KEDO-863255 format. One record per atom (N, C-alpha, C): x, y, z. Coordinates in steps of 0.2 Angstrom, whole numbers, plus 5000, padded with zeros to 4 digits. Example, Ala and Ser with C-alpha at 12.3 -4.5 7.8 and 13.67 -1.06 7.14 Angstrom:
2
506649725039 506249785039 506649845039 506449895035 506849955036 506450005039 
// end
This chain:
392
495645914985 496145914989 496445994988 496646024994 496846084994 497546094992 497646154988 498346174986 498746194992 499446164991 499846184996 500546224993 500846254997 501446294995 502046244995 501946184996 502546134997 502846124990 503546114990 503846104985 504146034985 504346004979 504645934979 505245934985 505345874988 505845874993 506545884989 506945934993 507545944991 507646004986 507046024983 507046074978 506946144982 507446194981 507346264984 506746294982 506446334987 505846374986 506046444982 505746454977 505846524973 505446574976 505846634978 505546684981 505246734975 504646764976 504346814971 504546874973 504946914967 505046984968 504447024967 504347064973 503747104972 503947174969 503547194964 503647264961 503547314966 503947374966 503747424970 503047454968 502647484973 502047514971 502147574966 501647574962 501647634957 501547694961 501847754959 501747814962 501047834960 500747864965 500047894963 500147964960 500647994961 500748064958 501448074955 501548084949 502248094946 502648034945 503248044943 503647984940 504348004942 504747944944 505447954945 505847904942 506347924938 506747874934 507447894936 507847844935 508647854936 508947864929 509347914929 509747934923 510447894922 510647894916 511247864916 511847894920 511747954922 512247984926 512247964934 511747924935 511547894941 511147944946 511048004944 510548044947 509748024945 509348064949 508648044947 508248104945 507848094940 507348144938 506648134940 506348184942 505648184944 505248224938 504648194937 504148224932 503448224935 503048264933 502348274936 501948304931 501248294931 500748324927 500548394930 500648444927 500348514930 499648514930 499348564934 498648574933 498348594926 498848624922 498648644916 498748594910 498848524913 498948464908 499648454906 500048504907 500748494904 501248454908 501548404905 501948354909 502648394910 502848404916 503348444918 503948414922 504648424920 505148394924 505348444930 505548414935 505848454941 506448504938 506548554941 507148604938 507748584939 507748524943 508548494944 508448424946 508948384945 508948314946 509148304954 509148244956 509248234963 509648174964 510048174970 510548124971 510248064972 509648064976 509348004978 508647994975 508447934975 507747924973 507247954978 507447944984 507047974990 506948054990 507548084988 507448154987 507048174982 506948144976 506548154971 505748144973 505648094976 505048074978 504748124984 505148144987 505048194993 504848264989 505248284984 505048344980 504448334977 504248274974 503548264971 503048274976 503048254982 502548254987 502448324989 502948364989 502848444990 502448474984 502648454978 502348484972 501548464972 501448404974 500748384974 500348414979 500648424985 500348474991 500148534988 500648564985 500548634982 499948634977 499848584973 499248584968 498648574972 498648524977 498048514980 497848574985 498348614987 498148674991 498048734987 498048734980 497948794976 498548844977 499148814978 499748854979 500248844974 500148804969 500648794964 500748854959 501348864958 501548924953 501848884947 501448914941 501748884934 502448914934 503048864933 503648884933 503848924926 503448914921 503548944915 503349024915 502749034920 502549104920 503049154923 503549134927 503949184930 504649194925 504549164919 505149174915 505149244911 504649284912 504649344909 505249394912 505549424908 506149474910 505849524915 506249534921 506049584926 505949654922 506449674918 506349744915 505749754911 505549704908 504849724904 504349724909 504249674914 503749674919 503749734923 504349764924 504349824929 504049884924 504249894918 504049944914 503249944913 503049874912 502249874911 501949894918 502249874924 502049884930 501949964931 502450004928 502350074929 501750104924 501750074918 501350094913 500650084915 500450034919 499850004920 499550044926 499850094929 499650134934 499550214933 499050224929 498850294926 498750344931 498650324938 498550374943 499250394946 499750374944 500450394946 500450464944 500850504948 500950574947 501550584942 501550624937 502050634932 502750634935 502850664941 503450664944 503650594946 503150554949 503250494952 503550444946 503150454940 503350414934 504050424932 504250494932 504950504930 505350484935 505250484942 505750454947 505750374946 505250344945 505250274944 505650254938 505550294933 505950274926 506550284928 506850334931 507550344933 507850294937 507450274942 507750224947 507850154943 507350144938 507350074935 507950074930 508050134926 508550134922 509250134925 509350174930 510050184932 510250134938 509750114942 509950074947 509750004948 509149984944 508849914945 508949884938 508749904933 508849864927 509549844925 510049884926 510849854925 510949784928 510649774934 510649714937 510149654936 509549684935 508949634935 508549634928 508749684924 508349704918 508149644914 508749604913 508649544909 508449474912 508549484919 508449424923 507649404923 507549334923 506849314923 506649334931 505949344931 505749354938 505849294943 505749234941 505849184945 506549164946 507049194943 507749184944 508049234949 507649284952 507949334956 507749304963 508349294967 508249264974 508549314979 508449294985 508649344991 509349354990 509849314989 510549334988 510649384983 510349384977 510449424972 510249494975 509749504978 509449564980 509949594985 510249554990 510749574995 511349594992 511549564986 512249584983 512049654979 511549654976 511349714972 511349774977 510949774983 510949834986 511649844990 512049794991 512749814994 513049844988 513049824982 513449864976 513249934976 512549954977 512350024977 512650064983 512650034988 513050064994 513750084993 514050024990 514850034989 514950084983 514450094979 514650144974 514450214976 514250224983 514150284986 513450314983 513050274981 512350304979 512050324986 511750384986 511450414992 510950364996 510950365003 510550325006 509750325004 509550395003 508850405001 508750354994 509150374990 509150344982 509150264983 509450234987 509550164988 508950144991 508650174996 508050154999 507450154994 507450214990 506950214985 506950164980 507550144978 507650094973 507450024976 507650014982 507349954985 506649944985 506250004988 505550004988 505249994981 505550014976 505250004969 505349934968 505949904968 505949834967 505549784971 505449804977 505049764981 504349774979 504049834978 503449844975 503249804968 503649804964 503649764957 503549694958 504049664963 504049594964 503449574968 503149614972 502549604976 502049594971 501949634966 501449624961 501549554957 502149534956 502249474953 502049414957 502049424964 501849374968 501049374968 500749424968 500049434967 499749404961 500149404955 499949384949 500149304948 500449274953 500649204953 501149194948 501549244948 502149224943 502749204947 502849224953 503349194958 502949184964 503249134968 502949114975 503149154981 503749194980 503949224986 504349284984 504249344988 504649404986 505349404989 505849414985 506549394987 506749464991 506349514991 506549574994 506449565002 506849545006 506649535013 507249555017 507549615015 508049645019 507749695025 507749675031 507449725035 507749795036 507249845035 507349915036 507649935029 507849895024 508149925018 507749985014 507049975015 506650035012 506550095016 506850095021 506850155026 507350205024 507250265024 507750315023 507750365028 508350385030 508450435036 508850495032 508350535030 508650605027 508950645032 509450675030 509850725035 509350775037 509350795043 508950845046 509150915043 508550945040 508651005037 508851065042 509151115039 509251175043 508751215044 508651255050 508151295051 508451365052 508151415048 508451485048 508051525054 508451575056 508051615061 507651675056 507251705059 506851755056 507351815053 507851825057 508351875055 508751855049 508951795049 509251765043 508851765036 508151745037 507651755032 507751825029 507651875033 507651945031 508351975028 508851935031 509451955027 509551935020 509151875019 509151855012 508751895008 508051915011 507651955007 507952025006 508352055010 508552115009 509152125004 509452065002 509952064997 509752034990 509251994990 508951954984 508752014979 508651994973 508452034967 507652054970 507452114969 506852144971 506252094970 506252064963 505652034961 505551964965 506051944968 506051884972 505951884980 505851944982 505751964989 505151924992 504651934989 503951904990 503951834990 504351804985 504451734984 504751704991 505251734993 505651714999 505151715005 504751775006 504351775011 503751735012 503451715006 502851675006 503051605006 503651585004 503951515005 504051505012 504251555016 504351545023 503751545027 503351605026 502851615031 502151585029 502051555023 501551515022 501751435020 502351425022 502651355021 502451315014 502651355009 502451325002 503051294999 502851244995 503351214991 503551254985 504151244982 504351284975 503751274970 503551214968 503151204963 502451234965 502251234971 501651274973 501651354972 502251374974 502351454973 502351464965 502751434961 502851444954 502151434950 501651394954 501051374951 500551434953 500651474957 500151514960 499951564954 499251584954 499051634949 498651684953 498551744950 498251804953 497551774957 497151734954 496551714957 496651674964 497251654965 497351614971 497551654977 497651724976 497951764981 497451814983 497151814989 496751854992 497151904997 497351964995 497752005000 497352035006 496752045004 496252075010 496152015015 496051955013 495951905018 496651875021 497151895017 497751865019 497851795018 497651765013 497551695011 497851675004 498151625004 498351604997 498051524996 497751514991 497451454989 497851414984 498051344987 498451304983 498051254979 497951264972 497551224968 497951184963 498551194962 499051164957 499751174959 500151144955 500851154956 501151154948 501751184948 502051184942 502751144943 502851084938 503451054939 503751044932 504351024932 504751014926 504750934925 504550914919 504450854917 504850834911 505350794911 505850774906 505450764899 505550804894 505250794888 504650834886 504450864892 503750904892 503850984894 504450994898 504551054900 504151074907 503951134908 503551154914 502851134913 502551104917 501851094916 501451104923 500851114923 500451114929 500151054930 500151034937 499850964938 499450974945 499150924947 498750924953 499350934959 499050964965 499450964971 499750894972 500350894976 500750834977 500250774981 499750794984 499250754987 498550784988 498050744990 497350774991 497450834996 497850815001 497850865006 498250925004 498650924999 499050974996 498551034994 497951014992 497451074989 497151104996 497451164997 497251195004 497251265003 496951305008 497051375009 497451395015 498051435014 498451455020 498451525021 498351535027 498351615030 499051635031 499251685029 499951715030 499851775035 500451785038 500451845043 500351915040 500151965044 500152035041 500852065040 501352035043 502052055042 502252065035 502052015030 502252015024 501752045019 501152075021 500652095017 500852155012 501252205015 501452255010 501952235005 502352185007 502852165002 502452124996 501952094998 501552054993 501152104988 500852154991 500552204988 500952244983 501552254984 502052284980 502252244974 502352174976 502552124971 502052124966 501352104968 500852104963 500852154959 500852224961 500852274957 501352284952 501952264954 502552274950 502752214945 502652154947 502952094944 502452034942 501852044945 501351984943 501051994936 501051934933 500651934926 499951964926 499751984920 499052014921 498551954920 497951974922 497351924921 497351874927 496751854929 496551804934 497051744934 497251724928 497651664928 498451684927 498551754928 499351774927 499651744933 500351724932 500651694937 500951754942 500851734948 501151774954 501851784953 502251734952 502951744952 503151724945 503451774941 503651764935 504451784935 504751754929 505451774929 505551844925 506251864924 506351934921 506051934914 505951884911 505651884904 504951874904 504651874910 503951874911 503651804910 504151754910 503951684909 503951644915 503851584916 503851544922 504551534925 504551524931 505151524935 505351454934 506051444932 506351374932 506851364938 506751314942 507151304948 507851304947 508151274942 508851264940 509151334939 508751374935 509051444933 509051484939 508451484943 508451524949 508951504954 509051444955 509651424961 510351444958 510451434951 511151454949 511251534948 510751564946 510851634945 510651684950 510151664955 509851704959 510051684967 509851624968 509851594975 510551594978 511051564974 511751564977 512051624978 511851684974 512151744975 511851774981 511251764982 510851794988 511151774994 511251704994 511551675001 512251695002 512651704997 513351734998 513251805000 512751844997 512851914999 512551925006 512051875008 511751885015 512251855020 512751815018 513151785023 512851725027 512351695023 512051635026 512351575023 512451525027 512651455025 512251425019 512651385015 512251365009 511651315011 511151335010 510451295011 510051295004 509651245005 509151244999 508551285000 508251314994 507651354994 507151314998 507051244998 506551215001 506551215009 507251235012 507351245018 506951305021 506751345016 506251405019 505651375021 505351325017 504751295020 504751255026 505351225027 505551185033 505551245039 505851295037 505851355043 505151375045 504751385040 504051405041 503751355045 503751285043 503451235047 503651235055 504351245056 504551255062 504251315066 504251365063 503951425066 503251415068 502851385063 502151375064 502151325071 502551275071 502451225077 502651265083 503151305083 503251345089 502751395092 502251405088 501651445090 501151405094 501351335095 500851295099 500251265095 500351265088 499851245083 499751165084 499151145084 499051065085 499251035079 499250965080 499450925074 499050935068 498450935069 497950945063 498051005060 498151055064 498251125061 498951125057 499451095059 500151095056 499951055049 499650995050 499550955044 499150995038 498651025040 498251075035 498751125032 499151155036 499551205034 500051185029 500351125031 500951095027 500651065021 500051045021 499751005015 499850935015 499950905022 500050825023 499450795025 499350735022 498850695025 499050645030 499650635031 499850605037 500150645043 500050615049 500250655055 501050655056 501450605052 502050595053 502550665053 502450705047 502850755047 502650815052 502050815053 501750865059 502050845066 502150785067 502350765073 503150775074 503450775068 504150785068 504350865070 503950905068 504050975070 503750995076 503250955079 503050965085 503650935090 503950885088 504550855092 505050905093 505250935087 505750995088 505551045092 504951065092 504651115097 504651095105 504551025105 504651005112 505351005115 505850995110 506551005112 506651075114 506351125110 506551195111 506151205118 505651185120 505251195126 505751165132 506051105131 506551085136 507151125137 507351155132 507951205132 507751265136 507151295135 506851345138 506751335146 506551275148 506451255154 507151245158 507651215154 508351215158 508551295159 508451335154 508751405155 508351435161 507651415161 507251445168 507551415174 507651355174 507951315180 508551355182 509051365177 509651395179 509551475182 509051505178 508951575180 508651575188 508151525189 507851525195 508451505201 508751455199 509351435204 509751485206 509951535201 510351585201 510151635206 509451655205 509151695209 509051675217 508951605217 508851585224 509651585227 510151565224 510751575226 510951635229 510751695225 510951765226 510551775233 509951765234 509551775239 509851745246 509951685245 510251645251 510951675253 511351705248 511951735250 511851805253 511251835253 511151895255 511251955250 511451935244 511751985239 511152015235 
// end
């Protein structure tokens, strides 16, 4: 006889309480506080709790579902890996890049010490979030840190955290402020040829050729001070850039490679300055093929800070020229070269740039000058036509 579900007459049927299905991944339990905790087995075999508790069981289960999907898609990040302090990771990041130029290493160290580490140095990588970055950048701006320095500090922070993402230490780079890494340097002044020669005529005699070559060969300070006799060919009117001399904290003045691969170049200078250069080499240049073209009064290497304080400031005052930086002579030379109609490639070669960006800037300034000329021609022609129509 077949079994039935019937119960004795008058006896209530007892319902069977079904147990909830067991989770395929992770576990959820209710805490004495009434909140829910989620735990899961990581790919490394470690049983891990969620970083926070949840108000409902459903919230905890949803979180576990997301973690499972990350593991299956190979996108899971070990939450313990990102606990390394930013300061240590950033210093290692710098040390692990042996091809960085000494000046760049010095700049990164300065930015890290002065502007980044005070906020993020002890903070774990995975604890740095977008609001923290926004508040940090805002604090730099409020402290009147220059726009250029703020942009450089932001770019360094972003680069370090991008490596942390690549190393699977954090899931997402919190540096997401649009345009924060872009810098708008103030436009540098351009001297006239007459102003350059006013400076030349009043500066100490041993620095006349320095000013002229900086202008008419568009050379940087470090390129000038690193020049040796063997680099200058007075007959061919060329100067070869093979090295530069820069000041490194703790090391003093040292020779390094040019600023970039394109910085290694040969520049032709105009006949206009050849006699001044010949006289300078005869009177002031160190002896031997490796002798420095430009040396100080003690026959030693030139130092930028000493030169600016002792020589440059006085020359500007005596010449009646507004306060400008020595580097503005290079800017002037670039502008003069662009005004001759030099092509983008020719300007890039002369300036020692591997990018077209700077060359196009100078060409743009020349285009503006051409428009000014055209406007004056327009006024001149209109004036002539007006005179003719009036019969005068």
